[in-house]
N, CA, C and O of each residue as an XYZ file, in Angstrom:
280
protein
N       6.689      4.096    -12.061
C       7.712      5.083    -11.829
C       8.839      4.429    -11.030
O       8.573      3.783    -10.017
N      10.085      4.582    -11.466
C      11.206      3.922    -10.776
C      11.631      4.636     -9.492
O      11.331      5.810     -9.275
N      12.330      3.893     -8.665
C      12.899      4.427     -7.432
C      14.392      4.648     -7.673
O      15.095      3.752     -8.140
N      14.865      5.851     -7.349
C      16.277      6.181     -7.501
C      16.877      6.446     -6.133
O      16.199      6.936     -5.230
N      18.159      6.118     -5.984
C      18.877      6.357     -4.737
C      19.777      7.571     -4.904
O      20.434      7.744     -5.930
N      19.791      8.409     -3.870
C      20.653      9.579     -3.838
C      21.467      9.539     -2.556
O      20.960      9.169     -1.497
N      22.744      9.925     -2.662
C      23.617      9.985     -1.482
C      23.868     11.442     -1.138
O      24.192     12.249     -2.010
N      23.719     11.771      0.127
C      23.947     13.128      0.609
C      25.450     13.384      0.699
O      26.185     12.606      1.307
N      25.896     14.477      0.093
C      27.315     14.831      0.137
C      27.714     15.370      1.507
O      28.902     15.436      1.823
N      26.735     15.756      2.322
C      27.032     16.302      3.639
C      27.136     15.216      4.714
O      28.144     15.136      5.417
N      26.096     14.377      4.843
C      26.080     13.379      5.924
C      26.384     11.963      5.431
O      26.638     11.070      6.240
N      26.361     11.750      4.107
C      26.719     10.453      3.547
C      25.599      9.425      3.517
O      25.812      8.298      3.071
N      24.426      9.786      3.977
C      23.315      8.838      3.996
C      22.688      8.706      2.619
O      22.674      9.655      1.835
N      22.170      7.519      2.336
C      21.508      7.236      1.063
C      20.003      7.233      1.291
O      19.506      6.629      2.241
N      19.282      7.923      0.401
C      17.833      8.025      0.484
C      17.237      7.653     -0.866
O      17.798      7.987     -1.909
N      16.102      6.965     -0.848
C      15.409      6.586     -2.077
C      14.300      7.590     -2.364
O      13.608      8.054     -1.458
N      14.144      7.922     -3.669
C      13.086      8.815     -4.111
C      12.379      8.185     -5.304
O      13.022      7.619     -6.188
N      11.058      8.286     -5.323
C      10.245      7.803     -6.426
C      10.115      8.953     -7.412
O       9.563      9.999     -7.071
N      10.626      8.768     -8.654
C      10.586      9.842     -9.644
C      10.654      9.276    -11.052
O      11.066      8.133    -11.249
N      10.255     10.069    -12.020
C      10.336      9.618    -13.406
C      11.801      9.601    -13.842
O      12.633     10.309    -13.275
N      12.107      8.792    -14.847
C      13.490      8.574    -15.263
C      14.191      9.854    -15.717
O      15.387     10.005    -15.469
N      13.503     10.760    -16.358
C      14.136     11.979    -16.866
C      14.008     13.178    -15.948
O      14.308     14.298    -16.360
N      13.577     12.976    -14.733
C      13.334     14.077    -13.789
C      14.628     14.803    -13.439
O      15.679     14.186    -13.267
N      14.529     16.105    -13.339
C      15.667     16.929    -12.915
C      15.372     17.590    -11.566
O      16.000     18.585    -11.202
N      14.432     17.038    -10.846
C      14.029     17.575     -9.559
C      15.182     17.514     -8.556
O      15.899     16.516     -8.483
N      15.352     18.583     -7.789
C      16.365     18.628     -6.738
C      15.750     18.079     -5.458
O      14.637     18.450     -5.085
N      16.474     17.200     -4.797
C      15.990     16.586     -3.565
C      16.770     17.110     -2.373
O      17.936     17.489     -2.489
N      16.110     17.125     -1.228
C      16.758     17.468      0.033
C      16.965     16.189      0.824
O      16.121     15.293      0.798
N      18.087     16.105      1.527
C      18.370     14.955      2.374
C      17.319     14.877      3.474
O      17.065     15.863      4.166
N      16.711     13.710      3.633
C      15.689     13.524      4.659
C      16.290     13.455      6.060
O      15.562     13.526      7.050
N      17.611     13.316      6.151
C      18.268     13.162      7.448
C      18.833     14.484      7.978
O      18.648     14.820      9.148
N      19.532     15.242      7.092
C      20.156     16.481      7.569
C      19.635     17.730      6.867
O      19.956     18.845      7.279
N      18.826     17.560      5.801
C      18.237     18.701      5.114
C      19.104     19.328      4.035
O      18.688     20.301      3.406
N      20.304     18.794      3.805
C      21.208     19.356      2.791
C      20.628     19.171      1.393
O      19.866     18.237      1.143
N      21.001     20.076      0.482
C      20.504     20.025     -0.888
C      21.497     19.381     -1.852
O      21.196     19.237     -3.036
N      22.662     18.995     -1.370
C      23.698     18.431     -2.237
C      23.567     16.910     -2.293
O      24.306     16.187     -1.625
N      22.614     16.435     -3.101
C      22.341     15.002     -3.232
C      22.895     14.512     -4.565
O      22.698     15.157     -5.595
N      23.581     13.382     -4.549
C      24.193     12.819     -5.758
C      23.520     11.499     -6.104
O      23.458     10.588     -5.279
N      23.011     11.403     -7.344
C      22.330     10.188     -7.799
C      23.334      9.038     -7.839
O      24.459      9.195     -8.314
N      22.915      7.889     -7.336
C      23.776      6.711     -7.250
C      23.378      5.666     -8.288
O      22.213      5.572     -8.674
N      24.343      4.895     -8.729
C      24.051      3.725     -9.533
C      23.625      2.643     -8.556
O      24.305      2.399     -7.559
N      22.525      2.005     -8.831
C      22.051      0.986     -7.905
C      21.598     -0.253     -8.654
O      21.354     -0.212     -9.860
N      21.491     -1.336     -7.937
C      21.046     -2.592     -8.532
C      19.531     -2.669     -8.481
O      18.880     -1.887     -7.787
N      18.991     -3.593     -9.202
C      17.553     -3.783     -9.171
C      17.263     -5.263     -9.032
O      18.106     -6.103     -9.346
N      16.090     -5.572     -8.570
C      15.709     -6.961     -8.332
C      15.022     -7.541     -9.560
O      14.255     -6.861    -10.241
N      15.309     -8.797     -9.826
C      14.667     -9.517    -10.916
C      14.067    -10.785    -10.327
O      14.745    -11.521     -9.610
N      12.825    -11.036    -10.619
C      12.183    -12.241    -10.101
C      12.703    -13.489    -10.782
O      13.059    -13.462    -11.960
N      12.746    -14.574    -10.045
C      13.175    -15.862    -10.571
C      11.937    -16.729    -10.733
O      11.209    -16.980     -9.773
N      11.710    -17.178    -11.948
C      10.540    -18.008    -12.217
C      10.795    -19.424    -11.732
O      11.813    -20.032    -12.062
N       9.875    -19.935    -10.956
C       9.987    -21.295    -10.458
C       8.692    -22.027    -10.774
O       7.680    -21.834    -10.100
N       8.728    -22.863    -11.795
C       7.519    -23.579    -12.186
C       7.482    -25.007    -11.658
O       6.623    -25.796    -12.051
N       8.400    -25.334    -10.782
C       8.410    -26.651    -10.161
C       9.331    -27.653    -10.845
O       9.681    -28.667    -10.241
N       9.733    -27.396    -12.090
C      10.591    -28.345    -12.795
C      12.054    -27.932    -12.783
O      12.943    -28.783    -12.756
N      12.306    -26.632    -12.803
C      13.685    -26.149    -12.840
C      13.738    -24.813    -12.119
O      13.142    -23.842    -12.585
N      14.435    -24.741    -10.999
C      14.453    -23.517    -10.202
C      15.583    -22.571    -10.591
O      15.759    -21.536     -9.948
N      16.350    -22.899    -11.624
C      17.435    -22.014    -12.046
C      16.881    -20.889    -12.906
O      16.031    -21.127    -13.764
N      17.353    -19.663    -12.684
C      16.947    -18.582    -13.573
C      17.851    -18.641    -14.805
O      18.997    -19.083    -14.720
N      17.347    -18.208    -15.910
C      18.081    -18.312    -17.164
C      19.101    -17.196    -17.364
O      19.947    -17.293    -18.253
N      19.037    -16.136    -16.554
C      19.943    -15.009    -16.755
C      21.206    -15.066    -15.909
O      22.101    -14.246    -16.115
N      21.318    -15.996    -14.967
C      22.504    -16.076    -14.114
C      23.692    -16.600    -14.906
O      23.616    -17.650    -15.543
N      24.783    -15.858    -14.859
C      26.018    -16.305    -15.497
C      27.150    -16.413    -14.487
O      28.209    -16.968    -14.784
N      26.921    -15.883    -13.299
C      27.927    -15.894    -12.248
C      27.991    -17.281    -11.602
O      26.978    -17.799    -11.134
N      29.170    -17.868    -11.579
C      29.316    -19.207    -10.999
C      28.985    -19.235     -9.511
O      28.696    -20.300     -8.967
N      29.023    -18.069     -8.836
C      28.705    -18.004     -7.421
C      27.219    -17.956     -7.145
O      26.798    -18.099     -5.997
N      26.418    -17.758     -8.175
C      24.970    -17.669     -7.998
C      24.408    -19.066     -7.780
O      24.749    -19.982     -8.529
N      23.552    -19.255     -6.773
C      22.994    -20.584     -6.515
C      22.064    -21.062     -7.628
O      21.743    -22.248     -7.691
N      21.629    -20.163     -8.502
C      20.740    -20.542     -9.594
C      21.485    -20.784    -10.897
O      20.881    -21.197    -11.887
N      22.785    -20.533    -10.911
C      23.566    -20.622    -12.135
C      23.663    -22.054    -12.654
O      23.828    -23.004    -11.888
N      23.557    -22.179    -13.956
C      23.703    -23.508    -14.580
C      25.146    -23.760    -14.974
O      25.462    -24.822    -15.511
N      26.042    -22.784    -14.714
C      27.476    -22.934    -15.055
C      28.218    -23.662    -13.976
O      29.425    -23.877    -14.093
């Protein structure tokens, strides 16, 4: 089950909730109790395979990434 981030429209704090992708459940802010929570677009982590011969990940295309082959 994925973790989604919601931002409170009242206090501005971001809270993570574990829920199914199609869930329509309403969440309450854990900080101020408000019900006006807005789902945020967030990044996710991807593991980098390191087998000892090449530590670069194959998906990096950003020249600023330390694993990039560009």
